NUKOLBA-977376 format. One line per 10 residues: number of its first residue (from 1); their letters; for each residue x, y, z of N, C-alpha, C. Coordinates in steps of 0.001 Angstrom, whole numbers, padded with zeros to 6 digits. Layout:
<rs>
NUM	A	X Y Z X Y Z X Y Z  ...
</rs>
This chain:
<rs>
1	MTMTARQGSR	000852 -001213 000000 -000002 000010 000003 000889 001238 -000007  000567 002190 -000861 001336 003393 -000930 000484 004581 -000496  001084 005580 000068 000395 006752 000491 000917 007945 -000274  000353 009127 000022 000686 010301 -000778 001582 011297 -000065  002309 012046 -000812 003160 013096 -000280 003290 014243 -001260  003632 015389 -000758 003800 016617 -001541 005169 016627 -002242  005249 017139 -003424 006445 017197 -004141 007117 018604 -004013  008305 018720 -004601 009081 019963 -004461 008724 021022 -005462  007573 021061 -006018 007134 022137 -006911 005659 022475 -006602  005320 023682 -006845 003922 024113 -006656 003366 024450 -008013
11	LLVEGLWCSA	002433 023735 -008499 001949 023864 -009846 000817 024866 -009965  000917 025718 -010991 -000178 026589 -011341 -000729 027342 -010151  000109 028244 -009653 -000209 029004 -008473 -001011 030276 -008817  -002048 030498 -008114 -002820 031732 -008262 -002632 032583 -007018  -002613 033882 -007250 -002462 034816 -006125 -003821 035478 -005848  -004189 035550 -004579 -005378 036284 -004175 -004949 037581 -003563  -005352 038673 -004181 -005049 040000 -003636 -006233 040581 -002942  -006054 040976 -001718 -007155 041612 -000919 -006782 043068 -000657  -007751 043936 -000720 -007409 045387 -000582 -008394 046038 000373  -007833 046911 001208 -008663 047748 002067 -007916 049098 002219
21	TGLATKNQGE	-008516 050026 002869 -007851 051337 003024 -006498 051175 003682  -005448 051551 002980 -004099 051490 003530 -003564 050041 003657  -004235 049093 003022 -003808 047629 003144 -003932 046911 001868  -002891 046150 001537 -002922 045251 000377 -002153 043987 000729  -002809 042843 000612 -002135 041584 000939 -002272 040621 -000193  -001298 039696 -000311 -001322 038669 -001346 -001171 037329 -000739  -002058 036390 -001103 -001953 034992 -000605 -001842 034084 -001777  -000795 033200 -001715 -000594 032280 -002807 -001505 031031 -002666  -002098 030637 -003717 -002949 029461 -003739 -002716 028653 -004936  -003565 027630 -005148 -003376 026759 -006294 -004722 026537 -006990
31	SLSTKALPKK	-004669 026343 -008290 -005834 026037 -009043 -005444 025647 -010454  -006399 024962 -011138 -006253 024711 -012576 -007412 025346 -013298  -007902 026471 -012748 -009027 027155 -013361 -008667 027564 -014774  -009522 027206 -015742 -009288 027653 -017120 -009816 029057 -017342  -010785 029459 -016542 -011327 030790 -016647 -010551 031713 -015685  -010474 032998 -016116 -009741 033954 -015289 -010617 035233 -015108  -010441 035864 -014010 -011111 037163 -013793 -010327 038229 -014574  -010968 039350 -014927 -010280 040416 -015643 -009062 040865 -014852  -007967 041107 -015526 -006673 041400 -014902 -006783 042648 -014005  -006398 042459 -012754 -006298 043510 -011751 -007613 044244 -011537
41	KFFPIISAEN	-008747 043575 -011807 -010026 044139 -011491 -010528 043602 -010160  -010815 044490 -009220 -011304 044033 -007903 -012767 043725 -007925  -013107 042687 -007141 -014484 042256 -006952 -014839 042207 -005467  -016069 042432 -005098 -016424 042277 -003658 -016153 040831 -003257  -015612 040656 -002079 -015280 039321 -001552 -016009 039154 -000199  -016689 038041 -000034 -017461 037809 001224 -017252 036349 001661  -017463 036116 002943 -017513 034729 003425 -018754 034100 002861  -018684 032863 002413 -019835 032171 001859 -020951 032077 002868  -020653 032150 004124 -021652 032089 005185 -022598 033295 005071  -022056 034377 004566 -022874 035620 004405 -023718 035592 003121
51	AKAANALAGD	-023553 034509 002351 -024405 034352 001153 -025402 033203 001412  -025690 032924 002623 -026576 031815 003052 -027973 032005 002501  -028498 030877 001934 -029881 030918 001490 -030793 030908 002740  -032054 031339 002557 -032933 031569 003667 -033168 030356 004559  -033304 029183 003943 -033580 027985 004711 -032355 027085 004935  -031203 027606 004682 -029953 026815 004776 -029316 027027 006121  -028456 026084 006540 -027658 026252 007747 -026462 027048 007414  -026010 027882 008396 -024858 028720 008171 -023590 027893 007909  -023454 026714 008618 -022339 025870 008415 -022279 025302 007036  -023496 024953 006451 -023545 024400 005129 -023133 025480 004107
61	ALLCKAGSLD	-023591 026702 004338 -023237 027790 003390 -021721 028022 003423  -021134 028035 004613 -019721 028243 004698 -018934 027176 003942  -019459 025948 003922 -018861 024840 003202 -019274 024826 001710  -020113 025755 001319 -020616 025864 -000039 -021214 024588 -000518  -022178 024081 000283 -022885 022832 -000084 -024056 023180 -000998  -024511 022147 -001695 -025605 022289 -002653 -026868 022871 -001972  -027475 023892 -002589 -028689 024465 -002084 -028516 025406 -000896  -027256 025678 -000508 -027044 026517 000684 -026813 027973 000369  -026647 028324 -000882 -026238 029705 -001247 -027367 030450 -001929  -027434 031755 -001634 -028478 032656 -002192 -027877 033354 -003382
71	HKKAKGKILV	-028513 033212 -004538 -028023 033783 -005785 -027874 035359 -005681  -028869 035958 -005038 -028841 037423 -004929 -027651 037898 -004089  -027356 037172 -003064 -026228 037570 -002147 -024877 037270 -002778  -024794 036220 -003588 -023507 035751 -004102 -023140 036336 -005444  -024136 036758 -006223 -023877 037155 -007596 -022863 038255 -007723  -021853 037984 -008560 -020798 038983 -008890 -019717 039118 -007846  -019792 038262 -006782 -018779 038400 -005738 -017840 037186 -005748  -016715 037319 -005044 -015842 036208 -004788 -016253 035637 -003451  -016580 034345 -003453 -017002 033657 -002216 -015795 032997 -001569  -015685 033086 -000256 -014652 032366 000491 -015342 031142 001122
81	CLRGDNARVD	-015032 029973 000613 -015612 028724 001082 -014615 027959 001942  -015075 027228 002915 -014230 026469 003782 -014104 025032 003282  -012890 024461 003319 -012687 023094 002890 -013288 022128 003921  -013791 020990 003417 -014331 019990 004304 -015675 019408 003843  -016005 018226 004235 -017294 017537 003920 -017461 017256 002471  -017926 018202 001667 -018162 017949 000241 -016889 018216 -000589  -016888 017692 -001799 -015737 017779 -002665 -015320 019219 -002964  -014055 019432 -003134 -013562 020752 -003375 -014110 021352 -004682  -014130 020512 -005761 -014665 020974 -007023 -016176 021192 -006981  -016859 020472 -006073 -018301 020654 -005920 -018582 022024 -005299
91	KGQQAALSGA	-017704 022468 -004400 -017842 023772 -003819 -017780 024843 -004931  -016832 024662 -005838 -016692 025584 -006937 -017925 025620 -007821  -018505 024404 -008053 -019675 024311 -008887 -020841 025073 -008186  -020975 024893 -006867 -022091 025543 -006149 -021860 027065 -006185  -020628 027487 -006060 -020384 028953 -006142 -020718 029479 -007542  -020360 028692 -008579 -020688 029150 -009944 -022210 029189 -010137  -022938 028154 -009666 -024385 028103 -009802 -025055 029314 -009086  -024413 029768 -008008 -024953 030890 -007245 -024710 032247 -007908  -023921 032213 -009006 -023604 033498 -009684 -022358 034143 -009243  -021580 033501 -008381 -020338 034090 -007894 -019360 034339 -009057
101	AGMVLANDKL	-018543 035399 -008918 -017547 035693 -009906 -016331 034811 -009790  -016065 034349 -008540 -014917 033468 -008269 -015045 032885 -006878  -014087 032040 -006561 -014126 031356 -005233 -012725 031292 -004647  -012661 031500 -003356 -011438 031223 -002612 -011742 030023 -001718  -011026 028969 -001853 -011210 027769 -001002 -010166 027774 000088  -010600 028019 001330 -009716 028122 002442 -009620 026799 003184  -008420 026351 003442 -008224 025094 004182 -008780 025183 005567  -009331 024049 006074 -009571 023952 007486 -008319 023579 008210  -008367 023476 009533 -007151 023244 010318 -006534 021914 010004  -007351 020912 009799 -006846 019585 009480 -006029 019570 008169
111	SGSEIIADSH	-006464 020296 007185 -005795 020295 005893 -004518 021121 005971  -004449 022064 006874 -003202 022800 007119 -002629 023450 005859  -001397 023091 005522 -000691 023717 004424 -000872 023013 003076  -001633 021933 003058 -001821 021163 001852 -002816 021870 000935  -002365 022399 -000162 -003277 022953 -001164 -003101 022223 -002441  -004202 022054 -003176 -004271 021170 -004331 -004770 021904 -005564  -004141 021621 -006694 -004561 022248 -007956 -005749 021448 -008521  -006914 022031 -008467 -008142 021409 -009010 -008624 022170 -010247  -009356 021431 -011087 -009880 022068 -012340 -011244 022678 -012085  -011289 023744 -011378 -012550 024398 -011023 -013256 024959 -012259
121	VLPASQINFS	-014581 025104 -012174 -015347 025613 -013312 -015473 027110 -013295  -014945 027761 -012281 -014928 029226 -012190 -013545 029655 -011721  -013158 030934 -011885 -011910 031406 -011316 -011839 031078 -009838  -010856 030366 -009389 -010749 029905 -008008 -009338 029783 -007557  -009099 029842 -006248 -007763 029670 -005674 -007902 029021 -004321  -007229 027904 -004128 -007230 027249 -002823 -006013 027746 -002043  -006268 028164 -000766 -005166 028697 000053 -005073 027910 001349  -003905 028001 002020 -003664 027171 003193 -004407 027727 004431  -004318 027060 005534 -005139 027362 006710 -004763 028754 007240  -003512 029054 007412 -003151 030334 007992 -003555 031517 007062
131	DGVAVFSYVN	-003363 031365 005776 -003844 032406 004866 -005382 032489 004888  -006041 031362 005064 -007494 031396 005137 -007960 032171 006376  -007283 031995 007478 -007650 032752 008652 -007472 034219 008424  -006400 034617 007707 -006201 036033 007388 -007256 036547 006470  -007649 035765 005485 -008686 036219 004530 -010060 036375 005228  -010445 035405 006036 -011673 035499 006803 -011646 036715 007721  -010506 036968 008343 -010383 038104 009211 -010580 039439 008445  -009993 039419 007207 -010105 040640 006430 -011511 040909 005995  -012238 039850 005470 -013578 040097 004941 -014587 040457 006076  -014260 040036 007294 -015119 040368 008400 -014749 041636 009137
141	STRSPWAYIT	-013684 042310 008653 -013189 043478 009390 -013535 044786 008674  -014147 044714 007524 -014421 045943 006796 -015798 045819 006109  -016435 046922 005865 -017734 046905 005222 -017637 046603 003732  -016540 046951 003138 -016387 046812 001661 -015104 046092 001323  -015001 044803 001630 -013799 044069 001274 -013780 043773 -000253  -012559 043927 -000863 -012420 043697 -002310 -011219 042841 -002511  -011214 042115 -003677 -010102 041224 -004013 -010121 040928 -005478  -009024 040443 -006026 -008985 039854 -007343 -008097 038630 -007363  -008286 037738 -008294 -007512 036539 -008407 -006698 036585 -009669  -005368 036367 -009539 -004482 036418 -010712 -004504 035056 -011458
151	HPTTLLGMTP	-004019 035105 -012651 -003957 033873 -013476 -002876 032966 -012953  -003064 031635 -013135 -002054 030686 -012620 -000676 030826 -013300  000346 030618 -012480 001719 030511 -012999 002363 029292 -012308  003543 028908 -012741 004220 027779 -012220 005410 028196 -011349  005509 027623 -010145 006643 027876 -009304 007343 026540 -009039  008643 026553 -009008 009447 025350 -008758 010254 025496 -007452  010745 024383 -006932 011690 024436 -005813 011029 024802 -004512  009770 024395 -004297 009063 024769 -003079 009638 023991 -001897  009628 024627 -000714 010057 023986 000490 008998 024218 001576  008886 023288 002550 009510 021975 002558 008753 020969 001652
161	APFMASFLSR	009489 020035 001102 008877 019034 000259 009771 017815 000301  009135 016603 000371 007708 016389 000371 007149 016570 001784  005830 016677 001911 005222 016534 003231 003958 015721 003042  003455 015173 004145 002418 014189 004083 001047 014797 003833  000319 014238 002906 -001007 014719 002547 -002011 014558 003704  -002964 015468 003802 -003870 015435 004923 -004891 014358 004782  -005146 013848 003560 -006258 012920 003355 -005851 011452 003550  -004578 011175 003871 -004178 009790 004063 -004546 009294 005453  -004684 007970 005595 -005038 007399 006917 -003790 007243 007740  -003991 007383 009048 -002849 007275 009952 -003330 006455 011188
171	RPNTVVPEIL	-002914 005213 011191 -003292 004403 012380 -002558 003098 012320  -002476 002377 013408 -001885 001008 013384 -002681 000095 012496  -001985 -000973 012044 -002624 -001991 011197 -003645 -002721 012094  -004935 -002659 011692 -005977 -003282 012498 -006113 -004759 012240  -005606 -005249 011112 -005753 -006654 010726 -004562 -007478 011299  -003348 -007014 011062 -002149 -007669 011541 -001294 -006591 012204  -001466 -006279 013465 -000742 -005186 014108 000795 -005344 014079  001251 -006584 013903 002688 -006828 013843 003347 -006384 012537  002525 -006002 011564 003045 -005520 010265 002725 -004057 010107  003727 -003220 009995 003515 -001796 009816 002905 -001506 008462
181	KPDITGPGVS	001895 -000720 008451 001330 -000201 007212 001106 001313 007358  001336 002139 006340 001703 001713 004987 003182 001258 004905  003571 000670 003787 004952 000273 003569 005818 001455 003178  005283 002276 002267 006097 003291 001605 005200 004451 001190  005789 005637 000975 005125 006822 000542 005627 007221 -000815  004706 007631 -001689 005086 008097 -003011 004377 009386 -003346  004837 010097 -004402 004205 011379 -004758 002782 011134 -005138  001848 011964 -004602 000448 011745 -004863 -000415 012959 -004791  000170 014177 -004734 -000597 015408 -004662 -000324 016258 -005880  -001407 016612 -006563 -001299 017456 -007775 -000335 016881 -008787
191	VIAAYTGAQG	-000547 015615 -009121 000293 014924 -010122 -000337 015047 -011495  000385 015607 -012486 -000131 015754 -013846 000084 014428 -014573  -001014 013945 -015191 -000947 012689 -015878 -001998 012657 -016976  -001834 011710 -017925 -002845 011521 -018971 -004190 011226 -018323  -005279 011684 -018990 -006600 011549 -018368 -007622 011003 -019350  -008604 010286 -018843 -009625 009663 -019690 -010496 010716 -020311  -010973 010379 -021524 -011958 011288 -022161 -013359 010965 -021782  -013561 009989 -020899 -014930 009604 -020501 -015462 010477 -019428  -014644 011303 -018788 -015092 012187 -017699 -014410 013549 -017845  -015013 014558 -017211 -014412 015845 -017140 -013287 015913 -016135
201	PTNQDFDPRR	-012477 016943 -016135 -011350 017025 -015211 -011740 017109 -013743  -012975 017497 -013435 -013411 017488 -012036 -013951 016125 -011610  -014122 015223 -012562 -014635 013857 -012304 -016092 013914 -011750  -016790 014997 -012103 -018157 015184 -011654 -019103 015186 -012856  -020351 014754 -012656 -021331 014664 -013718 -021605 016025 -014352  -021497 017098 -013572 -021827 018430 -014107 -020816 018979 -015080  -019660 018348 -015206 -018536 018912 -015965 -018454 018331 -017375  -018823 019128 -018430 -018826 018642 -019780 -017448 018733 -020437  -016470 019352 -019795 -015165 019554 -020374 -014425 018190 -020523  -013546 018172 -021515 -012710 016991 -021736 -011275 017453 -021943
211	VLFNSVSGTS	-010339 016741 -021311 -008935 017166 -021379 -008023 015898 -021659  -006861 016140 -022219 -005954 015034 -022423 -005122 014793 -021186  -004860 015800 -020382 -004060 015675 -019188 -004795 016384 -018024  -004548 015897 -016797 -005188 016491 -015627 -004248 016376 -014470  -004524 017178 -013446 -003794 017158 -012216 -004651 016430 -011174  -004204 015300 -010683 -005017 014424 -009823 -004213 014111 -008525  -004936 013940 -007446 -004312 013663 -006170 -004911 012411 -005544  -004104 011723 -004731 -004574 010527 -004005 -003658 009317 -004238  -003999 008215 -003562 -003215 007003 -003770 -003307 006523 -005233  -004357 006969 -005942 -004455 006674 -007377 -003245 007165 -008147
221	MSCPRISGIV	-002607 008208 -007615 -001423 008762 -008299 -000104 008194 -007703  -000086 008003 -006388 001140 007499 -005823 001420 006034 -006144  000353 005253 -006222 000489 003796 -006539 001145 003565 -007862  000779 004269 -008968 001477 004078 -010226 002964 004433 -010161  003290 005421 -009372 004739 005764 -009221 005505 004563 -008607  004954 004051 -007548 005632 002888 -006889 005604 001704 -007787  004526 001468 -008488 004426 000329 -009405 005475 000453 -010528  005689 001643 -011006 006711 001881 -012067 008094 001582 -011500  008349 001899 -010263 009672 001585 -009672 009844 000112 -009466  008743 -000581 -009113 008754 -002039 -009021 009105 -002641 -010378
231	GLLKAIYPTW	008501 -002120 -011422 008793 -002649 -012762 010235 -002419 -013132  010748 -001255 -012765 012172 -000913 -013071 013105 -001931 -012366  012832 -002157 -011083 013679 -003109 -010357 013559 -004543 -010888  012355 -004914 -011275 012175 -006251 -011803 012893 -006407 -013132  012956 -005352 -013966 013674 -005381 -015224 015197 -005496 -014975  015690 -004817 -013949 017124 -004870 -013659 017525 -006186 -012996  016597 -006633 -012079 016878 -007878 -011312 015755 -008870 -011524  015729 -009529 -012661 014553 -010403 -012955 014408 -011566 -011998  015453 -011939 -011284 015312 -013079 -010385 014909 -012663 -008951  014803 -011387 -008725 014417 -010945 -007368 012954 -011285 -007123
241	SPAAIRSAIM	012644 -011678 -005881 011262 -011986 -005456 010562 -010645 -005195  009200 -010671 -005139 008464 -009474 -004765 008893 -008903 -003425  009208 -009833 -002501 009610 -009391 -001178 010928 -008652 -001206  011873 -009123 -002034 013152 -008465 -002172 012989 -007058 -002788  012152 -006971 -003785 011829 -005643 -004385 011266 -004703 -003387  010269 -005183 -002631 009640 -004344 -001602 010699 -003858 -000595  011540 -004800 -000150 012561 -004467 000832 013490 -003402 000301  013894 -003570 -000997 014821 -002553 -001591 014174 -001154 -001589  012877 -001102 -001893 012166 000200 -001944 012004 000756 -000531  011678 -000112 000428 011437 000371 001812 012693 000803 002508
251	TTAITRDNVK	013750 -000017 002481 014943 000273 003240 015796 001382 002740  015505 001876 001515 016279 002998 000938 015488 004286 000920  014262 004273 001468 013425 005441 001476 013982 006547 002374  013548 007783 002160 014042 008891 002927 012978 009349 003942  013423 009891 005061 012476 010391 006061 012717 011880 006346  013502 012517 005485 013750 013960 005624 013378 014677 004349  013032 015971 004448 012558 016687 003299 013746 017425 002598  013410 018316 001675 014465 018940 000884 015171 020086 001640  014830 020300 002918 015634 021210 003741 016243 020426 004901  016324 019100 004694 016993 018176 005660 016343 018070 007008
261	EPLITASSMR	015076 018411 007074 014309 018304 008330 013416 017048 008234  013036 016515 009419 012097 015330 009400 010836 015639 008674  010281 014624 007993 008986 014845 007269 007919 015320 008229  007097 016236 007718 005994 016776 008510 004669 016473 007831  003560 016705 008550 002214 016550 007997 001792 017883 007409  000600 017875 006795 000035 019090 006233 -000219 020110 007333  -000403 019655 008563 -000635 020581 009721 000694 020984 010370  001824 020731 009689 003165 021120 010165 003547 020361 011447  002925 019247 011723 003333 018345 012821 004306 017322 012280  005208 016856 013177 006169 015817 012725 005418 014552 012340
271	ATPFSYGAGH	005679 014001 011197 005065 012792 010734 005699 011563 011341  004977 010459 011340 005493 009224 011939 005382 008089 010897  005987 006912 011193 005789 005770 010279 004365 005395 010034  003408 005781 010898 002007 005513 010572 001506 006370 009479  002255 007458 009145 001928 008269 008015 002634 007799 006764  003990 007634 006924 004836 007404 005705 005402 006008 005602  005148 005107 006572 005734 003796 006492 007213 003841 006707  007966 003273 005735 009419 003334 005779 009974 004679 005347  009149 005487 004680 009608 006787 004222 009144 007093 002802  009681 008177 002241 009329 008585 000898 010307 007905 -000068
281	VHPNRAVNPG	009724 007315 -001108 010481 006470 -002038 011625 007251 -002695  012791 006568 -002872 013957 007150 -003503 014432 006139 -004536  013942 006246 -005815 014188 005237 -006823 015668 004910 -007016  016533 005934 -007113 017948 005685 -007411 018595 004858 -006340  018232 005111 -005091 018798 004319 -004007 018238 002893 -004013  017001 002715 -004419 016372 001389 -004419 017033 000454 -005391  017678 001002 -006430 018372 000175 -007454 019577 -000511 -006821  020136 000064 -005763 021358 -000465 -005152 021202 -000511 -003647  020382 -001450 -003097 020036 -001399 -001676 021118 -002009 -000777  021994 -002844 -001312 023016 -003520 -000513 022546 -004809 000108
291	LVYDLTAKDY	021528 -004706 000984 020898 -005881 001644 019414 -005822 001490  018804 -006998 001493 017345 -007059 001448 016847 -008074 002452  015627 -007858 002909 014856 -008817 003724 013967 -009601 002784  014315 -010842 002570 013588 -011643 001576 012569 -012579 002200  011572 -013022 001427 010540 -013954 001777 010223 -014846 000639  009904 -016079 000890 009468 -016998 -000158 007962 -017180 -000134  007465 -017853 -001152 006011 -018123 -001235 005566 -018985 -000048  006394 -019913 000397 006078 -020774 001522 005988 -019943 002821  006819 -018915 002940 006743 -018027 004100 005352 -017356 004154  004832 -016962 003002 003531 -016293 002989 002424 -017309 003274
301	LRFLCTLGYN	002540 -018557 002821 001551 -019567 003125 001478 -019822 004636  002641 -019906 005277 002663 -020082 006730 002077 -018867 007413  002295 -017679 006848 001741 -016464 007353 000228 -016525 007352  -000332 -016981 006212 -001784 -017108 006123 -002344 -018164 007092  -001601 -019249 007264 -002006 -020271 008224 -002093 -019685 009598  -001070 -018882 009961 -001002 -018238 011305 -002201 -017362 011507  -002655 -016699 010436 -003805 -015791 010549 -005108 -016501 010606  -005109 -017861 010432 -006310 -018614 010537 -006983 -019027 009252  -006331 -018807 008165 -006926 -019207 006829 -006950 -020746 006753  -007977 -021314 006221 -008062 -022775 006087 -007595 -023204 004679
311	QTQIALFWGN	-007553 -024505 004462 -007026 -025075 003210 -007773 -024554 002019  -009096 -024476 002112 -009894 -024012 000955 -009600 -022551 000591  -009426 -021721 001611 -009130 -020340 001354 -007744 -020147 000793  -006768 -020884 001319 -005394 -020754 000876 -005267 -021255 -000583  -006070 -022255 -000946 -006012 -022823 -002293 -006363 -021719 -003313  -007157 -020760 -002915 -007513 -019670 -003797 -006314 -018789 -004114  -005354 -018700 -003171 -004132 -017946 -003405 -003075 -018805 -004087  -002964 -020078 -003625 -001844 -020893 -003998 -002125 -021701 -005288  -003398 -021987 -005561 -003758 -022674 -006745 -003760 -024204 -006572  -003265 -024624 -005399 -003195 -026051 -005114 -003537 -026246 -003626
321	PYRCSKLISL	-003957 -027461 -003255 -004182 -027702 -001803 -002945 -027447 -001020  -003119 -026855 000149 -001965 -026640 001060 -002403 -026905 002500  -001645 -027781 003139 -001987 -028142 004540 -001174 -027310 005507  -001870 -026660 006394 -001192 -025843 007432 -000608 -026739 008525  000674 -026923 008424 001372 -027807 009421 002307 -027059 010310  002652 -025844 009918 003640 -025087 010722 003208 -023621 010780  002921 -023174 011997 002587 -021776 012250 003867 -020999 012569  003811 -019712 012428 004994 -018866 012667 004645 -017815 013710  005678 -017207 014238 005518 -016016 015092 005489 -014816 014182  004379 -014083 014247 004258 -012895 013375 005365 -011874 013651
331	INFNYPSITV	005875 -011853 014914 006943 -010931 015252 008209 -011260 014440  008381 -012547 014082 009581 -012956 013373 009408 -013014 011827  008224 -012589 011365 007996 -012527 009899 009070 -011569 009312  009775 -012006 008300 010950 -011297 007826 010633 -010088 006980  009995 -009153 007666 009528 -007884 007025 010580 -006824 007190  010639 -005831 006246 011666 -004761 006336 011429 -003761 007444  010216 -003807 008085 009914 -002982 009207 009770 -003832 010443  009869 -003209 011618 009796 -003960 012893 008732 -003303 013735  007684 -004117 014041 006561 -003566 014786 006189 -004519 015954  006123 -003946 017125 005725 -004711 018300 004545 -003991 018945
341	PKLTGSITMT	003306 -004512 018751 002143 -003727 019230 001869 -003850 020705  002429 -004890 021348 002218 -005107 022786 003491 -005658 023405  004367 -004734 023878 005620 -005123 024478 005498 -005124 025981  005642 -006300 026581 005625 -006423 028023 007018 -006990 028437  007717 -006213 029231 009060 -006628 029628 010023 -006530 028470  010409 -007696 027910 011327 -007708 026781 010908 -008819 025788  011376 -008725 024588 011083 -009673 023537 012272 -009789 022593  012575 -010991 022153 013649 -011184 021184 013046 -011724 019897  013442 -011143 018785 012933 -011544 017471 014104 -011736 016548  013826 -012335 015392 014873 -012607 014408 014551 -011931 013081
351	RTVKNVGSPG	015597 -011568 012358 015494 -011095 010986 016659 -011707 010209  016451 -011935 008925 017461 -012503 008037 017668 -011503 006875  018963 -011106 006680 019267 -010178 005607 020114 -010907 004541  019874 -010567 003293 020578 -011176 002172 021412 -010084 001471  022671 -010442 001167 023515 -009529 000457 023222 -009550 -001039  022880 -008384 -001602 022560 -008315 -003054 023538 -007311 -003715  024673 -007057 -003005 025688 -006177 -003506 027015 -006882 -003526  028068 -006108 -003454 029420 -006672 -003431 029773 -007079 -002029  030779 -007930 -001837 031206 -008349 -000522 031538 -007146 000350  031244 -007221 001683 031536 -006126 002556 031065 -006434 003953
361	TYAVRVRNQA	031361 -005529 004839 031013 -005664 006253 030010 -004542 006626  028917 -004936 007231 027881 -004001 007650 027870 -003868 009147  027807 -002666 009649 027669 -002403 011085 026275 -001885 011361  025736 -002190 012522 024358 -001756 012838 024388 -000528 013650  023387 000288 013455 023180 001500 014246 021713 001558 014606  021371 001784 015851 020003 001802 016338 019666 003129 016944  018588 003748 016469 018074 004931 017163 016924 004511 018095  017142 004467 019349 016167 003996 020305 015028 004943 020467  013876 004394 020857 012731 005191 021199 012784 005491 022696  012117 006567 023115 012102 006901 024531 011434 005747 025341
371	GISVSVKPES	012125 005237 026337 011603 004192 027171 011739 002781 026667  012279 002639 025473 012507 001324 024870 013989 001196 024485  014627 000130 024916 016013 -000139 024497 015996 -001239 023442  016926 -001173 022486 017036 -002156 021429 018447 -002606 021327  018715 -003899 021419 020035 -004434 021228 020031 -005438 020087  021099 -005499 019347 021225 -006339 018163 022464 -007222 018263  022293 -008531 017976 023436 -009465 017937 023358 -010291 016664  024466 -010373 015898 025700 -009643 016121 025548 -008186 015719  026504 -007352 016071 026466 -005958 015739 027093 -005627 014417  027756 -006605 013820 028337 -006406 012470 028171 -007707 011679
381	LKFGKFGEEK	028005 -007580 010380 027795 -008715 009513 028806 -008645 008343  029600 -009702 008136 030557 -009771 007053 030061 -010673 005975  029881 -010115 004765 029417 -010864 003615 030564 -011075 002645  030766 -012333 002269 031850 -012668 001351 031426 -012826 -000080  030110 -012980 -000307 029635 -013196 -001689 028206 -012704 -001854  027849 -012565 -003081 026449 -012176 -003461 025508 -013308 -003082  024361 -012942 -002536 023306 -013901 -002185 023488 -014516 -000778  024569 -014218 -000113 024815 -014785 001248 023838 -014195 002231  023334 -015034 003120 022364 -014602 004124 022930 -014701 005530  022462 -013784 006380 022874 -013745 007769 021649 -013502 008673
391	QVKLTLKAEK	021573 -014239 009748 020479 -014034 010706 020940 -013204 011872  020055 -012317 012308 020362 -011461 013467 019220 -011562 014479  019524 -011284 015719 018549 -011267 016807 018402 -009857 017376  017202 -009429 017547 016925 -008135 018132 016166 -008286 019429  016649 -007650 020459 015946 -007717 021773 015490 -006315 022100  014158 -006245 022327 013530 -004973 022688 013083 -005079 024122  013364 -004065 024924 013059 -004067 026326 012415 -002753 026746  011278 -002873 027458 010619 -001712 027972 011243 -001259 029256  011536 000048 029336 012187 000632 030530 011468 001874 030934  010907 001911 032142 010260 003130 032680 009198 003644 031750
401	VEKGRDYVFG	008276 002796 031347 007209 003157 030427 005984 003520 031241  005415 004713 030947 004176 005155 031656 002986 004360 031081  002065 004090 031989 000829 003383 031576 000005 004257 030608  -000546 003595 029629 -001344 004305 028645 -000566 005036 027575  000737 004857 027564 001562 005559 026651 001313 005036 025241  001376 005935 024236 001148 005539 022862 002407 004929 022236  002278 004602 020939 003412 004032 020224 004596 005031 020207  005803 004420 020232 006995 005233 020041 007764 004679 018858  008662 005516 018283 009274 005172 017015 010803 005292 017069  011442 004372 016386 012910 004385 016244 013287 003825 014915
411	ELTWSDGKHF	014544 003476 014731 014984 002899 013503 016257 002064 013660  016392 001086 012818 017595 000221 012781 018201 000357 011414  019505 000595 011356 020186 000772 010054 021456 -000066 009986  021580 -000843 008908 022826 -001531 008566 023571 -000759 007521  024861 -000546 007722 025630 000232 006741 027022 -000263 006577  027499 -000288 005317 028890 -000593 005039 029650 000660 004596  029072 001793 004864 029667 003088 004467 029121 003570 003147  028591 002692 002323 028030 003086 001019 026498 002886 000974  026047 001799 001588 024659 001521 001619 024122 001803 003013  022883 002211 003095 022224 002468 004379 020872 001750 004319
421	VRSPIVVKAV	020794 000621 004995 019623 -000271 004949 018812 -000027 006208  017814 000859 006086 017097 001360 007257 015711 000727 007423  015379 000328 008639 014066 -000216 008945 013441 000587 010088  012205 000986 009942 011489 001694 011009 011176 000724 012150  011262 001195 013357 010877 000411 014591 009668 001081 015239  008588 000346 015388 007364 000870 015934 006958 -000008 017123  006851 000572 018326 006642 -000218 019532 005612 000465 020465  004759 -000376 021028 003875 000107 022085 004041 -000791 023320  004538 -000235 024399 004711 -000975 025607 003417 -000970 026421  003086 -002095 026992 001870 -002207 027809 002181 -002707 029225
</rs>
């Protein structure tokens, strides 16, 4: 499973200019609006809540929901709509139906700094949470607020990037808590790609437009990126198993952005492996991982047996009858990440690494979590040939852990000075 992250460019940026006596401010936003307002012509700008239809709820109007806006109040104005509940492009459609000249889509607190280029049907600009607070403050502070929206331009080299999208899920694996999910993070916000002619760029029934390319966000965009990298690795290493390819992608991922700081969320909070898994994918490093955590088909069959699958169910995967004769410890499943959902006292687990590079000696480095100690034996591994495997034992011990404490995070890295084979460690002591 892949999740989404922001890239180092901001595509098609629109500026919102607000003006009052002695005051002019500019807020950068994003949009793929094909229509534009007249250049440098100011329009009245109001909170969508102030364009509420007679029988509508104020909260629905603020969110620009269907049927919530009054045509007489909205006509010819720029509406400031709040992100949330209904689709972003639907808000623009409702603003257009109400006769609005344009729309400003202001992020809610959860969406934070994540702004997305959407193909709105009217001149529109999506702005981040802090800019939204400023715009709402402005329109509520004067009797005659005015603004205009500039045409989109392209900006490159944005910082920080990547950061984690607000719409991804963040929680422990509810099916198999011993396996960290997601595995990896890939680019998935405002990705330009070829687009179907069967739908309009907003993907809504009301949109008659057709385009050859579109900017789309979601795991629908990040998954093809990761899939392409999988295909690249399989072409270079045709004998590698799916598990080896996954390991190469996971253990070479990055957890810092383009200003060398830890990855953050759209709300500017520090992200965790529950957001990004092993990290943000780095294709060039994945081509030369040094070591991999490998698994065979039989390992997966034993995994399914341990989860309680019966012979009939497993035959659907395997294609042949398979008798569950040997169960495994899920803690010892040879995954590139290390997850212990219920640590009481101490636990020892095993991992096996395979050399897929040149001969060399790897030393281990562990970044411990607060209250959890991690020891590894042996602390160095010497590989004399390609394909050689070594088994290691990891002991995790809870020390001075407060009751009710949440998960803590660390990492284990094997390095020969050229390769850095990193695994996230996720632990909850009970």
